[in-house]
C-alpha positions in Angstrom: -162.2 -103.2 15.1 -163.8 -100.0 16.4 -166.4 -100.1 13.7 -167.2 -103.7 14.5 -167.5 -102.9 18.2 -169.7 -99.9 17.5 -172.1 -102.1 15.5 -172.2 -105.0 17.8 -174.6 -103.6 20.4 -177.4 -103.2 17.8 -176.9 -106.7 16.6 -177.2 -108.2 20.0 -179.9 -105.8 21.2 -177.7 -104.5 24.1 -176.4 -101.1 24.9 -172.6 -100.6 24.8 -172.6 -100.2 28.5 -174.3 -103.6 29.0 -171.8 -105.3 26.7 -168.9 -103.6 28.4 -170.1 -104.7 31.8 -170.5 -108.3 30.6 -167.5 -108.7 28.3 -164.6 -106.5 29.4 -161.7 -108.5 30.5 -163.5 -111.8 30.8 -163.1 -115.0 28.9 -166.3 -116.8 28.1 -167.0 -120.3 26.8 -169.3 -120.3 23.7 -172.2 -121.6 25.8 -171.7 -118.9 28.5 -171.5 -116.2 25.9 -174.7 -117.5 24.3 -176.5 -117.7 27.7 -175.8 -114.0 28.4 -176.5 -112.9 24.9 -173.1 -112.0 23.7 -173.3 -114.3 20.6 -176.2 -115.3 18.4 -175.3 -118.9 17.7 -172.7 -121.5 18.4 -170.7 -123.4 15.8 -167.4 -123.7 14.0 -166.1 -122.3 10.7 -168.6 -124.2 8.6 -171.5 -122.8 10.6 -170.1 -119.3 10.2 -169.7 -119.7 6.5 -173.3 -121.1 6.2 -174.6 -118.1 8.1 -172.5 -115.6 6.1 -173.8 -117.1 2.8 -177.3 -116.9 4.1 -177.0 -113.2 5.0 -175.3 -112.5 1.6 -178.1 -114.3 -0.2 -175.7 -116.9 -1.6 -177.2 -120.3 -2.2 -176.1 -122.9 0.3 -175.0 -125.1 -2.6 -172.7 -122.5 -4.1 -169.0 -122.8 -3.5 -167.2 -119.8 -1.9 -163.5 -119.1 -1.5 -162.3 -118.5 2.0 -159.4 -116.1 2.3 -157.4 -115.9 5.5 -156.0 -112.5 6.6 -153.2 -112.1 7.1 -152.2 -115.0 4.8 -150.5 -117.9 6.8 -146.7 -117.8 6.6 -144.8 -120.6 5.1 -142.5 -122.8 7.1 -139.5 -121.0 5.6 -140.9 -117.6 6.5 -141.5 -118.7 10.1 -138.0 -120.2 10.4 -136.1 -117.3 8.9 -138.0 -114.8 10.9 -137.2 -116.5 14.1 -133.6 -117.0 13.3 -133.1 -113.4 12.1 -134.8 -112.0 15.2 -132.3 -113.6 17.5 -133.0 -114.9 20.9 -135.9 -113.6 22.9 -134.4 -114.5 26.2 -130.6 -114.1 26.0 -130.1 -115.5 29.5 -131.7 -118.7 28.4 -129.7 -119.1 25.2 -126.0 -118.0 26.0 -123.9 -117.7 22.9 -126.8 -117.9 20.5 -125.9 -116.0 17.4 -122.2 -115.7 18.3 -119.4 -117.1 16.3 -118.0 -120.5 17.3 -114.4 -121.5 17.1 -113.4 -125.0 16.3 -110.7 -126.4 18.6 -108.2 -129.0 17.2 
């Protein structure tokens, strides 16, 4: 992240101080960020892939593999992680994770 932030000012033709003044602690819509020069272009994932292919000199017709980092967790991994972690708010879930006795 630090490397990316260090390179960012030269890509948007701004000093680090200008970017810090504009971006720090604020949330911008895409259009607002483009208007103040924090982003070069607007678009979704397909636009980002097209621009990356162009910069890497890969033909627009060539297929590329997109790899997500970290890889998405399976439903089972999400479920077991949540169950093994226990309650996040014990006051909201009294008795969660404690043994239950069956009454006759």
